[in-house]
C-alpha positions as CSV (number, residue, x, y, z in Angstrom):
1,X,2.0,-97.9,-29.6
2,X,4.2,-101.0,-29.2
3,X,7.8,-100.6,-28.6
4,X,8.5,-102.6,-31.7
5,X,6.3,-100.3,-33.8
6,X,8.0,-97.2,-32.3
7,X,11.6,-98.3,-33.2
8,X,10.6,-98.9,-36.7
9,X,9.5,-95.7,-37.0
10,X,12.4,-94.0,-35.5
11,X,14.5,-95.9,-37.8
12,X,12.7,-94.7,-41.0
13,X,12.6,-90.9,-39.7
14,X,16.3,-91.4,-39.1
15,X,16.8,-92.6,-42.6
16,X,14.9,-90.3,-44.7
17,X,14.8,-87.0,-42.2
18,X,17.9,-84.7,-42.4
19,X,18.3,-81.4,-39.9
20,X,17.7,-78.2,-41.6
21,X,19.2,-75.9,-38.6
22,X,22.5,-75.9,-37.6
23,X,23.7,-74.2,-34.4
24,X,26.1,-71.4,-34.8
25,X,27.3,-70.5,-31.4
26,X,29.0,-67.2,-32.6
27,X,25.9,-65.8,-34.8
28,X,23.4,-66.5,-31.7
29,X,25.9,-64.3,-29.3
30,X,25.7,-61.5,-32.1
31,X,21.8,-61.6,-32.1
32,X,21.7,-61.6,-28.3
33,X,23.9,-58.5,-28.1
34,X,21.7,-56.7,-30.6
35,X,18.7,-57.5,-28.8
36,X,20.4,-56.5,-25.5
37,X,21.3,-53.0,-26.9
38,X,17.9,-52.5,-28.6
39,X,16.1,-53.1,-25.0
40,X,19.0,-50.4,-23.6
41,X,18.6,-47.8,-26.3
42,X,14.8,-48.1,-26.5
43,X,13.6,-49.2,-23.1
44,X,9.8,-50.3,-22.8
45,X,7.4,-47.6,-21.6
46,X,5.7,-48.0,-18.6
47,X,2.1,-46.3,-18.7
48,X,0.9,-44.8,-15.2
49,X,-2.7,-43.3,-15.2
50,X,-3.3,-40.3,-13.3
51,X,-4.3,-41.4,-9.9
52,X,-3.0,-44.9,-10.2
53,X,-1.8,-46.3,-7.0
54,X,1.6,-48.2,-7.5
55,X,2.2,-49.1,-3.9
56,X,0.6,-48.6,-0.2
57,X,2.4,-46.9,2.4
58,X,3.8,-49.7,4.6
59,X,3.6,-52.4,1.5
60,X,6.7,-54.5,0.7
61,X,7.6,-53.5,-2.9
62,X,8.4,-56.2,-5.2
63,X,11.0,-55.8,-7.8
64,X,8.6,-55.4,-10.5
65,X,7.0,-52.5,-8.8
66,X,10.4,-51.1,-7.9
67,X,11.1,-51.1,-11.5
68,X,8.1,-49.6,-12.3
69,X,8.8,-46.8,-9.7
70,X,12.2,-46.1,-11.1
71,X,11.1,-45.9,-14.7
72,X,8.4,-43.4,-13.9
73,X,10.9,-41.3,-11.8
74,X,13.6,-41.6,-14.9
75,X,11.0,-40.2,-17.1
76,X,9.9,-37.5,-14.6
77,X,13.7,-36.4,-14.5
78,X,13.7,-36.3,-18.2
79,X,11.1,-33.4,-18.3
80,X,11.8,-31.8,-15.2
81,X,14.3,-29.2,-16.7
82,X,12.0,-28.6,-19.7
83,X,9.3,-27.8,-17.2
84,X,11.3,-25.8,-15.2
85,X,12.3,-23.5,-18.3
86,X,8.4,-23.2,-19.1
87,X,7.5,-22.3,-15.8
88,X,10.2,-19.5,-15.5
89,X,9.3,-18.2,-19.1
90,X,5.5,-17.7,-17.7
91,X,6.6,-16.2,-14.5
92,X,9.0,-14.1,-16.4
93,X,5.9,-13.0,-18.7
94,X,3.8,-12.2,-15.5
95,X,6.7,-10.0,-14.1
96,X,7.0,-8.4,-17.5
97,X,3.3,-7.3,-17.4
98,X,3.7,-5.9,-13.9
99,X,6.5,-3.6,-14.9
100,X,4.9,-2.6,-18.0
101,X,2.0,-1.5,-16.0
102,X,4.3,0.5,-13.3
103,X,6.1,2.1,-15.9
104,X,3.1,3.2,-17.5
105,X,0.7,4.2,-14.5
106,X,2.7,3.8,-11.3
107,X,6.2,5.3,-12.0
108,X,6.3,6.6,-8.4
109,X,6.8,3.1,-6.9
110,X,9.5,1.9,-9.4
111,X,13.2,1.8,-8.9
112,X,13.1,1.3,-5.0
113,X,13.7,-1.8,-3.0
114,X,10.7,-1.1,-0.7
115,X,8.6,-0.6,-3.4
116,X,9.6,-3.8,-5.2
117,X,8.9,-5.7,-1.8
118,X,5.6,-4.0,-1.8
119,X,4.3,-5.2,-4.9
120,X,6.0,-8.6,-4.8
121,X,5.2,-9.9,-1.2
122,X,1.4,-10.1,-1.3
123,X,1.6,-12.1,-4.5
124,X,4.6,-14.3,-3.1
125,X,2.6,-14.6,0.2
126,X,-0.6,-15.8,-1.1
127,X,1.3,-18.2,-3.8
128,X,3.1,-19.9,-0.7
129,X,0.0,-20.2,1.1
130,X,-2.0,-21.8,-1.9
131,X,1.0,-24.3,-2.5
132,X,0.8,-25.4,1.2
133,X,-3.0,-25.8,1.2
134,X,-2.3,-28.3,-2.1
135,X,0.3,-30.2,0.1
136,X,-1.5,-30.4,3.2
137,X,-4.9,-30.5,2.5
138,X,-6.2,-34.0,1.5
139,X,-10.0,-34.0,0.9
140,X,-10.9,-37.6,-0.2
141,X,-14.4,-36.8,-1.8
142,X,-12.7,-33.9,-3.8
143,X,-9.0,-34.1,-3.9
144,X,-9.0,-30.8,-6.3
145,X,-10.8,-28.8,-3.4
146,X,-7.4,-27.8,-1.6
147,X,-6.9,-25.5,-4.8
148,X,-9.9,-23.1,-3.5
149,X,-8.0,-22.2,-0.4
150,X,-5.8,-20.0,-2.4
151,X,-6.1,-16.6,-1.0
152,X,-6.5,-14.6,-3.8
153,X,-8.5,-12.1,-2.1
154,X,-5.5,-11.6,0.7
155,X,-3.8,-10.1,-2.5
156,X,-6.5,-7.8,-3.3
157,X,-7.2,-6.7,0.5
158,X,-3.4,-6.0,1.0
159,X,-2.7,-4.1,-2.4
160,X,-5.8,-2.1,-2.4
161,X,-4.9,-0.7,0.9
162,X,-1.0,-0.4,0.4
163,X,-1.0,1.0,-3.3
164,X,-4.4,1.3,-5.1
165,X,-7.7,-0.6,-6.8
166,X,-6.2,-0.6,-10.3
167,X,-2.6,-2.3,-9.1
168,X,-5.1,-4.7,-6.8
169,X,-6.9,-5.9,-9.8
170,X,-3.7,-6.4,-11.8
171,X,-1.9,-8.5,-9.1
172,X,-5.1,-10.5,-8.2
173,X,-5.2,-11.5,-12.0
174,X,-1.5,-12.4,-12.3
175,X,-1.5,-14.3,-8.8
176,X,-4.6,-16.2,-9.8
177,X,-2.8,-16.9,-13.3
178,X,0.3,-18.1,-11.6
179,X,-1.4,-20.2,-8.9
180,X,-3.3,-22.0,-11.9
181,X,0.1,-23.7,-13.0
182,X,0.1,-25.5,-9.6
183,X,-3.7,-26.7,-10.2
184,X,-2.7,-27.7,-13.6
185,X,-4.8,-24.9,-15.1
186,X,-8.0,-25.7,-13.3
187,X,-10.3,-22.9,-14.5
188,X,-12.9,-23.4,-11.7
189,X,-10.1,-22.8,-9.0
190,X,-8.8,-19.8,-11.4
191,X,-12.2,-18.3,-11.8
192,X,-13.3,-18.5,-8.3
193,X,-9.9,-17.1,-7.2
194,X,-10.3,-14.2,-9.5
195,X,-13.8,-13.1,-8.5
196,X,-12.8,-13.5,-4.9
197,X,-10.0,-11.1,-5.4
198,X,-11.9,-8.8,-7.2
199,X,-14.6,-8.5,-4.5
200,X,-11.9,-7.7,-2.1
201,X,-10.6,-4.9,-4.1
202,X,-14.0,-3.5,-4.8
203,X,-15.1,-3.7,-1.0
204,X,-11.9,-2.1,0.4
205,X,-11.4,0.9,-2.1
206,X,-11.5,3.8,0.3
207,X,-11.7,1.9,3.5
208,X,-11.0,4.0,6.4
209,X,-11.0,1.6,9.2
210,X,-9.2,-1.8,10.1
211,X,-12.6,-3.5,10.9
212,X,-13.5,-3.2,7.5
213,X,-11.1,-5.8,6.4
214,X,-12.8,-8.3,8.6
215,X,-16.1,-7.4,6.9
216,X,-14.6,-7.7,3.6
217,X,-13.3,-11.2,4.3
218,X,-16.9,-12.4,5.4
219,X,-18.3,-11.1,2.2
220,X,-15.5,-12.5,0.1
221,X,-16.3,-15.7,2.0
222,X,-19.9,-15.6,0.6
223,X,-19.1,-14.6,-2.9
224,X,-16.5,-17.6,-3.1
225,X,-19.3,-19.9,-1.6
226,X,-21.8,-18.9,-4.2
227,X,-19.4,-18.8,-7.0
228,X,-18.0,-22.2,-6.0
229,X,-21.4,-23.8,-5.9
230,X,-22.6,-22.3,-9.1
231,X,-19.5,-23.6,-11.0
232,X,-20.0,-27.0,-9.7
233,X,-23.6,-27.2,-11.0
234,X,-22.8,-26.1,-14.3
235,X,-20.2,-28.5,-14.5
236,X,-22.4,-31.4,-12.9
237,X,-25.9,-30.7,-11.9
238,X,-26.6,-34.1,-10.3
239,X,-23.7,-33.3,-7.7
240,X,-23.9,-29.8,-6.2
241,X,-21.2,-30.5,-3.5
242,X,-22.7,-28.4,-0.9
243,X,-20.0,-28.7,1.3
244,X,-18.2,-26.0,-0.7
245,X,-20.0,-23.5,0.8
246,X,-18.0,-23.9,4.2
247,X,-14.7,-24.3,1.9
248,X,-15.5,-20.7,0.4
249,X,-16.4,-19.3,3.3
250,X,-13.3,-20.4,5.0
251,X,-11.2,-18.8,2.5
252,X,-12.8,-15.2,2.7
253,X,-12.7,-15.1,6.4
254,X,-9.0,-16.5,6.4
255,X,-8.0,-14.0,4.1
256,X,-9.6,-11.3,6.4
257,X,-7.9,-12.6,9.5
258,X,-4.6,-12.8,7.8
259,X,-4.5,-9.6,6.2
260,X,-5.0,-7.7,9.6
261,X,-1.5,-8.8,11.0
262,X,0.0,-8.7,7.3
263,X,-1.1,-5.0,7.1
264,X,0.6,-4.0,10.3
265,X,3.8,-5.7,9.3
266,X,3.8,-3.8,5.7
267,X,3.1,-0.5,7.7
268,X,6.5,-0.8,9.3
269,X,8.4,-1.0,5.9
270,X,10.0,2.5,5.1
271,X,8.1,4.9,3.1
272,X,4.9,2.6,3.5
273,X,1.8,4.5,5.0
274,X,-1.8,3.6,4.5
275,X,-4.9,5.7,4.7
276,X,-6.0,3.7,7.6
277,X,-2.9,4.8,9.4
278,X,-3.1,8.2,8.4
279,X,-6.8,8.1,9.7
280,X,-5.4,7.0,13.2
281,X,-2.9,9.6,13.2
282,X,-4.9,12.4,12.5
283,X,-7.2,11.8,15.4
284,X,-6.8,14.6,18.0
285,X,-5.9,12.0,20.7
286,X,-2.8,11.3,19.4
287,X,-0.1,11.7,22.4
288,X,2.2,14.1,20.2
289,X,-0.8,16.2,19.4
290,X,-2.1,16.3,23.0
291,X,1.5,17.3,24.2
292,X,1.4,20.1,21.3
293,X,-1.9,21.4,22.5
294,X,-0.5,21.3,26.0
295,X,2.8,23.0,25.7
296,X,2.4,25.3,22.7
297,X,-1.6,26.3,22.4
298,X,-0.7,28.9,19.9
299,X,1.2,26.4,17.7
300,X,-1.5,23.9,18.1
301,X,-4.1,26.3,17.0
302,X,-2.0,27.4,14.1
303,X,-1.6,23.6,12.9
304,X,-5.3,23.4,12.9
305,X,-5.6,26.3,10.7
306,X,-3.1,25.1,8.4
307,X,-4.7,21.7,8.1
308,X,-7.8,23.5,7.3
309,X,-6.2,25.4,4.4
310,X,-4.0,22.6,3.1
311,X,-6.5,19.8,3.3
312,X,-8.9,21.9,1.0
313,X,-6.1,22.7,-1.2
314,X,-4.9,19.0,-1.8
315,X,-8.6,18.3,-2.6
316,X,-8.9,20.7,-5.2
317,X,-5.7,19.5,-7.1
318,X,-6.2,15.8,-6.4
319,X,-3.4,15.0,-4.0
320,X,-3.4,13.0,-1.1
321,X,-5.5,15.0,1.2
322,X,-5.0,12.5,4.4
323,X,-1.3,12.5,4.1
324,X,-1.7,16.4,3.7
325,X,-3.8,16.4,6.8
326,X,-1.4,14.3,8.7
327,X,1.5,16.3,7.7
328,X,0.0,19.6,8.8
329,X,-1.0,18.5,12.0
330,X,2.5,17.3,12.9
331,X,4.6,20.2,11.0
332,X,5.3,22.0,13.8
333,X,5.4,19.9,16.9
334,X,9.2,20.9,17.3
335,X,8.1,24.1,18.9
336,X,6.9,22.1,21.9
337,X,10.5,22.4,23.3
338,X,10.7,26.2,23.2
339,X,7.3,27.4,22.6
340,X,8.0,30.9,23.8
341,X,10.1,31.8,21.4
342,X,7.4,31.8,18.6
343,X,5.0,34.6,18.2
344,X,1.9,32.6,18.2
345,X,2.7,31.3,21.7
346,X,3.6,34.6,23.2
347,X,0.9,36.3,25.7
348,X,2.8,38.4,28.2
349,X,5.1,41.3,27.6
350,X,7.9,39.0,28.9
351,X,7.2,36.6,26.3
352,X,7.2,39.1,23.6
353,X,10.6,40.8,24.6
354,X,12.4,37.3,24.7
355,X,14.2,37.8,21.3
356,X,14.9,41.3,22.1
357,X,17.3,39.9,24.8
358,X,19.6,37.9,22.2
359,X,21.1,38.5,19.0
360,X,19.2,37.9,15.5
361,X,21.9,35.1,15.1
362,X,20.8,33.1,18.4
363,X,17.1,33.9,17.4
364,X,17.5,32.4,14.0
365,X,19.3,29.5,15.5
366,X,16.4,28.8,18.0
367,X,13.7,29.2,15.1
368,X,15.7,26.7,12.8
369,X,16.3,24.3,15.8
370,X,12.4,23.5,15.7
371,X,12.9,21.6,12.8
372,X,15.4,19.4,13.9
373,X,13.6,19.0,17.6
374,X,10.4,18.2,15.6
375,X,12.4,15.2,13.6
376,X,13.6,13.7,16.8
377,X,10.0,13.7,18.6
378,X,8.6,12.2,15.0
379,X,10.8,9.4,15.6
380,X,10.4,9.1,19.2
381,X,6.6,8.8,18.6
382,X,7.5,6.3,15.6
383,X,5.3,8.4,13.0
384,X,5.8,7.1,9.3
385,X,8.7,8.5,7.1
386,X,6.2,10.4,4.6
387,X,4.5,12.0,7.6
388,X,8.2,13.0,9.4
389,X,9.1,14.3,6.0
390,X,6.8,17.3,6.3
391,X,8.6,18.6,9.3
392,X,11.9,19.8,7.5
393,X,10.3,20.2,3.8
394,X,7.5,22.5,5.2
395,X,10.3,25.1,5.7
396,X,12.5,24.0,2.9
397,X,15.4,26.3,2.7
398,X,13.5,29.4,2.9
399,X,14.5,32.7,4.6
400,X,13.9,33.7,8.3
401,X,13.4,37.1,6.7
402,X,12.7,39.2,10.2
403,X,15.8,38.2,11.9
404,X,17.7,38.4,8.5
405,X,16.8,42.2,8.3
406,X,17.4,42.7,12.1
407,X,20.9,41.5,11.6
408,X,21.4,43.7,8.6
409,X,20.4,46.7,10.8
410,X,22.7,45.8,13.2
411,X,25.6,45.4,11.1
412,X,24.9,48.8,9.4
413,X,24.7,50.4,12.7
414,X,28.1,48.9,13.8
415,X,31.8,48.8,13.0
416,X,32.1,45.1,12.2
417,X,33.6,44.1,8.9
418,X,31.9,40.8,8.8
419,X,28.8,40.9,6.4
420,X,25.6,39.0,7.0
421,X,25.5,35.6,5.4
422,X,22.0,34.9,3.9
423,X,22.8,31.1,4.6
424,X,22.8,31.7,8.2
425,X,19.3,32.7,8.1
426,X,17.9,30.0,5.9
427,X,16.2,26.8,7.0
428,X,18.7,23.7,6.3
429,X,15.8,22.0,4.0
430,X,15.5,20.0,2.1
431,X,12.9,21.5,-0.3
432,X,9.8,19.8,-0.9
433,X,10.1,16.5,-2.4
434,X,6.4,16.1,-3.2
435,X,3.2,18.0,-4.0
436,X,1.6,17.4,-0.7
437,X,4.7,18.8,1.5
438,X,4.7,21.9,-1.0
439,X,0.9,22.3,-0.2
440,X,2.0,22.7,3.5
441,X,4.6,25.0,3.1
442,X,2.2,27.4,1.1
443,X,-0.6,26.8,3.7
444,X,1.8,27.4,6.7
445,X,3.1,30.9,5.2
446,X,-0.1,31.9,4.1
447,X,-1.7,31.1,7.6
448,X,0.9,33.1,9.5
449,X,0.9,35.9,7.0
450,X,-2.9,36.3,6.9
451,X,-3.5,36.0,10.8
452,X,-0.9,38.5,11.4
453,X,-2.4,41.2,8.7
454,X,-6.2,40.4,8.9
455,X,-9.3,40.2,11.2
456,X,-12.8,39.7,10.6
457,X,-13.5,43.2,10.9
458,X,-10.6,44.4,8.6
459,X,-10.3,41.4,6.0
460,X,-11.1,42.6,2.0
461,X,-11.4,40.0,-0.5
462,X,-9.3,41.8,-2.9
463,X,-6.5,42.6,-0.4
464,X,-6.5,38.7,0.8
465,X,-6.4,37.7,-2.9
466,X,-3.2,40.0,-3.0
467,X,-1.7,38.7,-0.1
468,X,-2.1,35.0,-1.3
469,X,-1.1,35.5,-4.5
470,X,2.4,37.3,-3.1
471,X,2.9,34.5,-0.9
472,X,2.9,32.1,-3.3
473,X,4.8,33.9,-5.8
474,X,7.6,34.8,-3.1
475,X,7.9,30.7,-2.7
476,X,7.8,30.0,-6.4
477,X,10.7,32.7,-6.9
478,X,12.5,31.5,-4.2
479,X,13.0,28.1,-5.8
480,X,11.4,26.2,-3.2
481,X,9.4,24.1,-5.9
482,X,12.2,23.2,-8.0
483,X,12.3,19.5,-6.6
484,X,8.5,18.6,-6.6
485,X,6.1,18.2,-9.5
486,X,3.8,21.1,-8.7
487,X,2.6,22.9,-11.8
488,X,1.6,26.3,-12.4
489,X,-2.1,25.0,-12.7
490,X,-1.9,23.5,-9.3
491,X,-0.6,26.9,-8.0
492,X,-3.3,28.6,-9.4
493,X,-6.0,26.3,-7.8
494,X,-4.1,26.4,-4.6
495,X,-4.6,29.9,-4.3
496,X,-8.1,30.0,-5.2
497,X,-8.6,27.3,-2.5
498,X,-6.7,29.4,0.0
499,X,-9.0,32.4,-0.8
500,X,-12.2,30.4,-0.5
501,X,-11.3,28.7,3.0
502,X,-10.0,32.2,4.6
503,X,-13.0,34.1,3.5
504,X,-15.1,31.4,5.1
505,X,-12.9,31.7,8.2
506,X,-12.9,35.6,8.5
507,X,-16.6,36.0,7.7
508,X,-18.6,39.0,9.3
509,X,-21.1,38.8,11.9
510,X,-23.7,41.3,12.7
511,X,-23.2,43.1,16.1
512,X,-25.9,41.7,18.5
513,X,-27.6,44.3,20.6
514,X,-27.2,44.1,24.5
515,X,-30.6,42.8,25.8
516,X,-32.7,45.1,28.0
517,X,-33.1,44.1,31.5
518,X,-36.5,42.6,32.4
519,X,-38.9,44.8,34.1
520,X,-39.7,44.0,37.8
521,X,-42.8,41.9,38.7
522,X,-45.7,44.2,39.1
523,X,-44.7,47.3,37.1
524,X,-46.6,48.5,34.2
525,X,-44.4,49.1,30.9
526,X,-44.4,52.4,29.6
527,X,-46.7,53.4,26.8
528,X,-44.9,53.9,23.5
529,X,-45.5,56.8,21.4
530,X,-47.1,56.4,18.3
531,X,-44.2,57.6,16.2
532,X,-42.0,55.1,17.7
533,X,-43.8,52.3,16.5
534,X,-42.1,50.2,13.6
535,X,-43.2,51.0,10.0
536,X,-45.5,48.4,8.6
């Protein structure tokens, strides 16, 4: 376009065209403020997909990326408190289920700090280890595989040995549910944990040796591997993920290896004694039992007889027979210090005359002191508290009757005005606090009474029954079972068990005839008369 034509067009436009927008500075500023406030009140949302990488380690972060990261963390902080409340409510629900179970089925382990730790620590230990595996283990091909390292079987192994199988099943279930929160409710991880834990409980129910824990760990590893493989085949048949076999085996073996030292640590807690520990104690090679056999052989034999009686009675009423066995073995270890003052160890006439040289009060003091000495020896040899309890409780507050009557006779034949006090001839107690210690109390008295009255030639079943019945009745009437849960039905079954065991002990044998000396070589035997032949 020529310059002259351009000028003509511009002049025409200027003449005919009029502006329809006027610039208003105040109005423009108001609109700007309104837009700014709207952005501040409703900031733009940043969508970050799961697994999306915002920045590599070591990269320079641009302003835009930094804003994205700030926005992401701002959104996260906004929901953090709500997430905490939800998880706390979830954890409270699980704890409530445990408390309800304990109130219904295991009242014996409520309201004790040690017992609370006993229930909670296996679960907490497994949860901490599971969380560490999520944080530290990174498997590029399968990021969620670290969740399979959750040691649910460790919960089952510890709980079934320390408590019982039913509690083990409960805690494995609740532990797996709790860990599922950390894995964003991954059902495959939850199911694998559940089945591995249940397997551990099933295998170790009634375990008697520590090596069984390692065997259980290997079996759990195989079960874990198979379950993980099957679940992933169901999820995606084209990708079996065979490497998970190693993952599952490692989980089970790790649980078995960790359970061994953890079990030892738990057994150091007050009031905790496992069946495995009891079996180890009841081996006759225990140094304290060997010392009892050496220093007080009569008391040692008495302890073996009491053990037979008490263990059979415990099985008859469903008590803890392993605990009864251990308690019966160690109940009289205090007699090691002064064995000759107890009748079962007195052999010579000098031994049997020891008490005649001292007063009945001194004799009673020596007899009672074997309880105190036994407690000191039990602590010295690190016996569990539940086993140590048998030493004082098997005597309770019973009367040392023989020396009490001796003291009364001396008082009647003397000019003393100081009466014989019954308290001076009673054991200090406490009375039996459990069914198990009550059984050993009865077995101890029954064995001593029956041994002093009967032999295999003089025993009579009816007299034996009457003796056992009177022994049990005397303890009952003396109030020795007021502080334990022993029932009349239990006492009846214990009496029957005692009689059965003692009849087997005092069984009759035929008198074997003496053998006739063999005739010298070369002699002819005498011919018997026809009348001497045995009848056909």
